[in-house]
N, C-alpha and C positions, 0 to 999 in steps of 0.2 A: 442447485448450483454448488460446486466446490470452490474453495478459495486456496490460494497459495501465497505465502509471504516468502520472498526470496531475500534471505538475510545472510548471504555468504560474503566472500571477498576478504581481503586482508586488511582493508582500511588503511593503506600505507600513507595516504594524504593526511591522516590524523595521528601518525606516530609522534611522540611515544605513547599517546593515550591508548592506542589499540594494540600495543605490543603483547598484552596479556589478556585482552578481552575483545569481544566483538564490538564493532562500531554500533550495532543496533541495540547493545546493552548499555551504552552511554546515556547519561541523563539529558533530557531536553526539558529544562526547568525542573518540574516536580515529579517526573515519572520517566521510566526507561523509554528509550526511543521506540522500541517495538510496540509499545502500547498504542501508538498513533496509527500505524498501518493496520494493526489488529482491529482497532475501533472502526476504521474505514470499511473493512470487510463486514463487520458486524452491522454497521449502519445500512449496508446493502441487503441485510437479512441472511447473510451466509453464516452457517453454524458448523460446517464441516471444513476444517482448515488444516493445511499442511505447511509446516515451517521447514524450509530448506536452508541449511547452514553448513559451515565447515565441519570436518571431523572433530576439530578441537573445541568448537563452540556449541555444538548441538546439545550436549549435556547441560550446558549453562542455561540455554533457553528452556530446557525441560525442568531444570531446578526452579526457574522463575515462574513458569506458566503452568507446569504440570500437564494434566490431561484436559484442561480447559473447563472442567465441570463448575468451577467457581464463577465462570462467565456464562454458564448455560450453553456451552458449545463443546465440540470435540476437537482436540488438537492432536495431530500426529507429526512425526519428525522424520526427515530424511537428510542425508548428507550430500554435499556437492564436493567431490574430492578436489577439483580444481575449477577456478572460475573461467569456464569456457563459453560464456555468453548467456544472456538472459533467456533465450529460447530453449536452452538446455533444461530449464526448470520443468517444461512440459514433457520432456523425455524422462527425467528423474521421477516425476510425479504421474507417469502414464497409468500405472495400476491404480493409484489413488483416484485419479480423475474418472477412469472408466469411460462410460458412455454419457457422462454428464457435461453440461456446460461448465465453464471455469472462469474465475476472475483471478488475476495475479496483481500483486502490488509489491513494489520494492520496499525493503525494510527501512530505508532511510528517507522515505517520502512522507511529508506531512501536508494534509489538505485542510482548509478551513473556509467556510462561507455559508451564508444563509441560503437554504434550499439545496445544499449539497446532497443531503440524504435522499431527496426526491430524484435528483439526477442519477444517483447510484441505483435506486430502485428501477428507474426507467431503463438504465443500461442492462440491468439483470433481465428484465422482461424482454428487452430487445434480443438478447442471446437465447433465452429459453423459449420464447414464443415465435420469434421471427427469424431465428437462425442467422442473426447478424452480429457482428463484432462492434465494439465501441472503444474508442480511446478519447483522451482529454488533452486539449491543447492550451498552452499558456504563453502569453507574450513575454519574451525575454530580451535582454539587451545584448547578450552574447550567444547567439544561436549556434555558432560553430562548436559549442561544447555539448550539443544535444542532438537527438534525432529530431529532424525538422519536417513539418508538413506545410505545403503551400496550397493556396486555394484559387479557384477561378473567380470571376466577377460576381457569381451567384453564391459564393461561399462554400462551394463543393470542393472537397479535397481532390487535388490533382496528383500529387507525388509526395513520397516520403524518402528522406535521405538521412543516413547516420553520420553525424559530425561532419557536415560538408565544409570544405575549405572556402567555398563561396555560397553561403546560404541564400536560398530563394525567398525566404521569409524569416520573420522573427518569432514564429510560433513553434515552440518546442512541444513534443509529445511527452507528456508526464509519465511517471512510472506506475501507471494504473491501467489495466487492460481487462476487457470483458470479451470472452469468446464463446461461440456456440459449441455443441458437441463436435468432436473431431479435431480439436486443437493439437493433440499429441501427434496425430498422423501428419499434420502440416509441419510440425516441428521437425519430424524426421526428414522432411524434404529440404530443410535449410542446409546450405553448405557454408563452411567457414568463410568469413570475410577476409579482407586484406589484413585485419587485425588478428586473425586466427580465431575469431569468436563466432558463435551461432547468434546472429543479431536478431533481436525482437523486431527490428524494422523490416527485416526480410519477411517475417510472418505477416506483419501489418500490410506490407505491399501486396502479398498474395490476396488478402481479403479485399484490398482496394481494387486490384485487377479484376476480381470477380464481382465487383460492385456490391460488396457485402460489408463495407467498413463505414461506420458513422463516426465523425469527429465532433465532439462537443467542446466548444470554446469556453474556458473558464475566464470570464471577463471581470469587469469592475465588481468589487465586493468579495472576490475570492482570493485566497492566498495559497500558493503552492511553494513549499519549502523543501529543497534538496539539501540534506544536512551532511554532505560528503567532505566538507573542508572545515578548517578551524573557524573561519569567518562565518560560514553559513550555519554551522552548529551553534555558534553564539547568537547569530541573528534569530534562529528558531527559538532558542530559549527566551530571548528578549521579547519576541512576538507573543509567545504563549503567556509569559508573565504579564505583559501589558493587557492582553485580552482578559485573562482571568481576574486580574486585580481591578480593572476598570469596569468590567461588566458583571463581576461576581458570578461567573460561570466556570465550569471545568471543561477543558478541551480534552476529548479522548479518554474518558474513564470507562473501560470495558464493563465493569460491574454495573455502572449506572445505565449503560445502554441495555445490558441484559435485563435489568430490573424493569426498565421502562417498557421493554418488549415482552415482559412477563415470562422470560426464560428462567429466571431464578425467583425465589421467594424472598420476602422481607427478612426472614431469619437468616437465610444464606447471605444476603447483602450485609446484615449486621455482623455476621461472622467474619466476612472479609474486612469490614471496617475495623474490627477488633485486631485482626492480623496486622493492619497498618499502624496500629498504636495511636500515638498522639500527633502524628503527622497531619499536615493540612489535607492530604489526600484521604486519610482515614476519617477526619472530621467531615469532609464533604460527603462521603458515603453515608455517614450517620445522618447528615442533614437530608439526604435523598430519602432515606428510609423513614424519616420523620415527616416527610412532606413539606420541607422547608425550602426546597429548591424550585425556582421558577423555570418554565420552559417557554 
């Protein structure tokens, strides 16, 4: 399976913070925002990842993440000249995806919860072995801001709608999607919405119409954070700080995931720790290498 992180957009709701840098390079407590979606794809076992960003910001991501070898993965980069919708990512990444299945995550989405890794692995197998797509739904208080899914009395998805004026449910489709081979061909069939964008909801509706869409609800014990505004960016930092300090764990450390999965050696992990110097993040990686971190 291939992976895509869509890290484009101007981030205008975060001005002036994003006047000279990408939103996904801003800090969420102790690490750059993009470390979180990158870790999510790695938890799904995905090691071949394309980062799509703006022409101005792509080199900044390359400067931060390089070719991905320090994480035991391969990173490639493409540009999105203008933000013409989420579904455009599968057209931009068509050659990268090839005949493989693909997972995409938005660069400003953060997920946390016990057992989330197993859910990701199941969604991957669903795409690779059963030719089915998977999305994740989360209860929100303001559904008119999101793509919404409503269910029948048996919990089966009935319909999806993008930012409805009169939402039929409070379940938002999060920015994480798993698709079987052929996703780029479906993306080419999407026509611009009234907003002038190629909507990801249109693709999901195609799979739903073909009875090939599974919707996993992230219920109690899970957190989904969309860091697109000043308040939600601060909320995400406070959430990460609270979990890490109270539970003495690190959320979304790509090098730790790579080491746990045996994608990198202890020596490479220690080399990364040295790069981060005396920061708490570097200290955490050293503790991982020394076997002092609990799981």
